[in-house]
C-alpha positions as CSV (number, residue, x, y, z in Angstrom):
1,M,160.1,156.0,60.6
2,T,156.7,156.2,62.2
3,N,155.7,159.8,61.6
4,S,157.1,160.2,58.1
5,P,154.9,161.4,55.3
6,L,154.2,158.8,52.6
7,I,156.4,160.7,50.1
8,K,158.4,163.9,50.4
9,T,160.1,165.9,47.7
10,D,163.1,167.8,49.2
11,H,164.6,170.7,47.2
12,I,164.2,168.9,43.9
13,Y,166.0,170.4,40.9
14,L,165.8,168.8,37.4
15,E,167.8,170.1,34.5
16,A,168.3,169.0,30.9
17,G,170.5,170.0,28.0
18,T,174.2,170.9,27.9
19,A,176.2,173.2,30.2
20,Q,176.0,175.9,27.5
21,N,172.3,175.4,26.9
22,K,170.7,174.2,30.2
23,V,167.0,174.0,30.6
24,K,165.6,174.2,34.1
25,I,162.6,171.9,34.4
26,L,162.1,171.8,38.2
27,Q,163.4,174.4,40.6
28,D,163.6,173.8,44.4
29,V,160.4,171.8,44.5
30,G,159.5,170.6,48.0
31,F,156.3,169.3,49.6
32,S,155.0,166.2,51.4
33,I,152.1,163.8,50.7
34,D,150.4,161.9,53.4
35,A,148.8,158.5,53.1
36,G,145.3,158.7,51.7
37,E,145.7,162.3,50.5
38,S,144.3,163.5,47.2
39,I,146.3,166.2,45.3
40,G,145.7,167.9,42.0
41,I,148.9,169.3,40.4
42,V,148.1,172.0,37.9
43,G,150.0,174.6,35.9
44,P,150.5,175.7,32.3
45,S,152.1,173.4,29.6
46,G,155.8,173.1,30.2
47,S,155.6,173.9,33.9
48,G,157.2,170.6,34.9
49,K,154.1,168.7,36.1
50,T,154.7,165.4,34.2
51,S,158.5,165.6,35.0
52,L,157.7,165.9,38.7
53,M,155.4,162.8,38.5
54,M,158.2,160.9,36.7
55,V,160.7,161.9,39.5
56,M,158.3,160.8,42.2
57,A,157.7,157.5,40.4
58,G,161.5,156.8,40.2
59,L,161.3,156.9,36.4
60,M,163.5,159.9,36.2
61,R,166.4,161.0,38.5
62,A,166.5,164.5,39.8
63,T,169.6,166.6,39.1
64,S,169.8,167.4,42.8
65,G,167.6,167.1,45.9
66,E,166.0,164.0,47.3
67,I,162.8,162.0,47.2
68,Y,161.8,160.2,50.4
69,F,159.3,157.4,50.6
70,K,158.1,156.7,54.1
71,G,161.3,158.4,55.3
72,E,163.7,156.4,53.2
73,P,165.7,158.2,50.4
74,L,165.4,157.0,46.8
75,G,168.5,158.7,45.5
76,G,170.9,155.9,46.3
77,L,168.8,153.1,44.8
78,D,170.0,151.4,41.6
79,E,167.6,150.7,38.7
80,D,166.5,147.2,40.0
81,A,165.7,148.7,43.4
82,L,163.8,151.5,41.8
83,A,161.8,149.0,39.8
84,R,160.9,147.2,43.0
85,Y,159.9,150.5,44.6
86,R,157.5,151.2,41.7
87,H,156.1,147.7,41.7
88,E,155.5,147.6,45.4
89,N,154.3,151.1,46.0
90,I,153.3,153.1,42.9
91,G,150.5,152.8,40.4
92,I,150.6,155.0,37.3
93,V,147.7,155.9,34.9
94,F,148.7,157.7,31.7
95,Q,146.7,159.9,29.4
96,N,147.3,157.6,26.4
97,F,146.4,154.4,28.3
98,H,149.7,152.5,27.4
99,L,148.0,149.1,27.2
100,I,150.1,146.4,25.5
101,P,148.3,146.1,22.1
102,T,149.0,142.3,21.7
103,L,147.5,141.4,25.1
104,T,143.8,141.2,26.1
105,A,142.5,143.5,28.9
106,F,142.8,140.6,31.3
107,Q,146.4,139.9,30.3
108,N,147.3,143.6,30.5
109,V,145.9,143.9,34.0
110,A,147.5,140.7,35.2
111,F,150.9,141.7,33.7
112,P,152.4,143.5,36.7
113,L,151.8,140.4,38.9
114,D,152.8,137.9,36.2
115,L,156.0,139.8,35.8
116,V,157.1,138.9,39.4
117,G,155.6,135.4,39.3
118,R,152.6,136.0,41.6
119,R,150.4,132.9,41.6
120,D,147.3,135.0,42.2
121,A,147.8,137.2,39.2
122,Q,144.8,135.9,37.3
123,E,142.5,136.0,40.3
124,R,143.5,139.6,41.1
125,A,143.2,140.7,37.5
126,E,139.6,139.3,37.4
127,Y,138.8,141.0,40.7
128,W,140.1,144.5,39.5
129,L,138.5,144.3,36.1
130,N,135.2,143.6,37.9
131,Q,135.9,146.5,40.2
132,V,136.1,148.9,37.3
133,G,133.1,147.4,35.5
134,L,135.0,145.5,32.8
135,G,134.3,141.9,33.8
136,H,132.3,141.4,30.6
137,R,135.1,142.8,28.4
138,M,138.2,141.2,30.0
139,H,139.1,139.0,27.0
140,H,138.8,141.8,24.5
141,M,141.9,143.3,22.8
142,P,142.6,147.0,23.4
143,T,141.5,147.9,19.9
144,Q,138.1,146.3,20.7
145,L,137.6,148.6,23.7
146,S,136.5,152.2,23.7
147,G,138.7,154.9,25.1
148,G,136.9,154.9,28.4
149,E,137.2,151.1,28.6
150,Q,140.9,151.3,27.8
151,Q,141.4,153.8,30.6
152,R,139.4,151.6,33.0
153,A,141.6,148.7,32.1
154,A,144.7,150.9,32.7
155,L,143.3,151.9,36.1
156,A,142.8,148.3,37.0
157,R,146.3,147.5,36.0
158,A,147.7,150.4,38.1
159,L,145.7,149.2,41.2
160,I,146.4,145.5,41.0
161,T,149.5,145.8,43.1
162,E,147.4,147.8,45.7
163,P,149.9,150.7,45.6
164,A,150.2,153.3,48.4
165,L,150.4,156.0,45.8
166,L,148.4,156.4,42.5
167,L,149.9,158.8,40.0
168,A,147.5,159.9,37.2
169,D,148.8,162.0,34.3
170,E,145.9,163.8,32.5
171,P,143.8,160.7,33.1
172,T,140.7,162.1,31.4
173,G,142.6,164.1,28.7
174,N,141.7,161.7,25.9
175,L,138.1,161.0,27.0
176,D,134.8,162.6,26.3
177,T,133.0,164.3,29.2
178,E,130.9,161.3,30.2
179,N,133.8,158.8,30.2
180,G,136.1,161.3,31.9
181,E,133.5,161.7,34.7
182,K,133.3,157.9,35.1
183,I,137.1,157.6,35.3
184,T,137.3,160.4,37.8
185,H,134.7,158.8,40.1
186,L,136.5,155.4,39.8
187,M,139.8,156.9,40.8
188,F,138.4,158.7,43.9
189,D,136.4,155.7,44.9
190,M,139.2,153.2,44.5
191,A,141.6,155.5,46.4
192,R,139.2,156.1,49.2
193,D,138.2,152.4,49.6
194,H,141.9,151.2,49.6
195,G,143.6,154.1,51.4
196,T,145.6,155.0,48.4
197,A,147.1,158.5,48.1
198,L,146.1,160.0,44.7
199,V,148.1,162.6,42.7
200,M,146.5,163.9,39.5
201,I,148.4,165.9,37.0
202,T,145.8,167.9,35.1
203,H,145.1,171.1,33.1
204,D,141.5,170.8,34.2
205,E,140.9,173.2,37.2
206,A,137.5,171.7,37.8
207,L,139.1,168.3,38.2
208,A,141.8,169.6,40.5
209,A,139.1,171.3,42.6
210,R,137.7,167.9,43.5
211,T,141.0,166.9,45.2
212,S,141.7,167.7,48.8
213,R,144.7,169.7,47.9
214,R,145.9,171.8,44.9
215,I,149.5,172.4,44.0
216,K,150.3,174.8,41.2
217,L,153.6,174.8,39.2
218,V,154.9,177.6,37.1
219,D,158.3,177.5,35.4
220,G,159.2,174.4,37.5
221,R,158.4,176.1,40.8
222,V,155.6,175.5,43.3
223,V,153.8,178.8,43.4
224,E,150.7,177.7,45.3
225,D,149.9,174.9,47.7
226,V,146.3,175.0,48.9
227,T,144.5,172.5,51.2
228,R,140.8,172.0,51.6
229,S,139.7,173.2,55.1
230,G,139.5,170.4,57.7
231,A,140.9,167.6,55.5
232,S,143.8,165.6,56.8
233,G,145.3,162.2,56.0
234,A,142.9,159.5,54.7
235,A,140.0,161.8,55.4
236,R,141.1,164.0,52.5
237,I,140.0,161.7,49.8
238,A,136.6,161.2,51.4
239,A,136.2,165.0,51.5
240,A,137.3,165.4,47.9
241,S,133.8,165.8,46.5
242,S,132.4,168.1,49.2
243,D,131.9,171.8,48.8
244,A,134.1,172.7,51.8
245,P,136.0,176.0,51.3
246,F,139.7,176.0,50.6
247,K,142.4,177.7,52.7
248,T,146.1,178.3,52.0
249,S,148.3,175.7,53.8
């Protein structure tokens, strides 16, 4: 479908627990994300931010509603098809890095391509490690890397498949201010340079303010969806660091 958004959440509900003790995690969530857009998803703890990211990534199935990627529904896909969807389209950066401790930084970054037998896995891993400034540390184990270096390796791993959508869950939450700032710049730069849509789950309002759009969740519902004035499509990431005013979309 030519005019479809990159990803669309349509009346998403997510529940957990038993019929007698049901917990409503997401309630009627619906919004679209365009290619190249940058979004900060904010809200208090327990508001459903990470669960929403997991649903968009196909790591968790909604109780009802549908996720569309480029106009195609994900709900009918089996686990193998969802794994292909993630590999081909989604990059994920977690707060706790999630590097494989027994592999070097180089092996961690190459892993997504090695997994599917890509012959250029090593070449691409070296390229992305250099892109994030870790070319000189590529053969170090995760325990030999600082927190900031581990997150840079995790970012390189997320980007090695050149995803259309990068999902980052509290990407600076375990970093000091200096390293958090470096990772933030890297994510925006990589997304801008490669046309990748960026969605950041964050408690940091200052970080969310640097995105082109801010979505707030409270009790599993979208209560606010604000877009930076004049930003649209791929231009939104380029505008993310500007001081342009915000307007309600």
